[in-house]
N, C-alpha and C positions, 0 to 999 in steps of 0.2 A: 187618273183621273183625280182631281184634287178632290177635297172635303168641300169645296167653294157650292158644288152641286145640292149638299144638303143644308146649306144655310139659307137663310130667308135672302129673298133678292130684292126686298124693300129698302130703298136709300142707296142703293148701289148702282155705279155707273155702268151702263150696258153698252156694246158696241156690235153692231150688226157685221158679222164678217162676211156671210153667205147668206144668200137667200133665193128662191126661185122668182121673187119679184126683184129684179135689177134696182127699183128706185130705192129699195130698203139697204141695200149693201152701204156700209159707211155711216149710216145712222146711229146717232150716239147721243144718250141722255141718261138721267136719274132714272131708275123705276120708282113708279109713283103707285104702282096697283099690280095686281096679279090674280087672275083667275085660272080656272082648270086649262083653258084654251088660249088665253091671250095675257099679255104684258103690257102694261100701260107705260109710257116714258114721258117725262116730261123733257121737251126738246125745245131751249130758249124761249119758256115760258108757256108754249105750245102743248097740250098731251096729245101723243099720237098713241093710238092701239095698234099691236102689231100680234097677228096669229103666231102661236108658238110652232106651228109644224110648219110653216115654211121658212123659218131662219135657222140658222147657226150663230151663235153669239160668245162673246166672252165677257165676264164681269172684272171690272175694277183692273183693266189691263193685263190679266193674268194670260199665261201662255195656254192653258186649257180652253180647247173649242167645245162649247156644249150644243149640242144637236136638240133643238127647241121641240121636235117630235119626241124626243127620250123624256122630256120634264111636262107632258101633257098631262097632269093630274093636279088635283088641289095641292097649294103649296104646304098645307098642313100633313099631306099625306106623302108628300115628295121628301119631307126632311127625315121620315123614318125608313124609307124604302133602300134597297140594297141594289145598286147597279152593278153590270159587269164591266170590269175593266178591259180596256182595249190594249 
């Protein structure tokens, strides 16, 4: 797991790689907001809010797949948290 998970997600490009909602797979956009349980994306000028616990995604086309359920905490808490390496 890269250090990308500890960095702020704002203004980064996010691509949904897997989801329990098949309509979200392949969705890509710029992160414009983040709360404890959601991520807001700007997709072609439209803001879409995604629940973190139903998606797996990567940031800026990196190889690491981030499980949204694993980062369901406030952004400021996520930055200092230790995660297990798979």
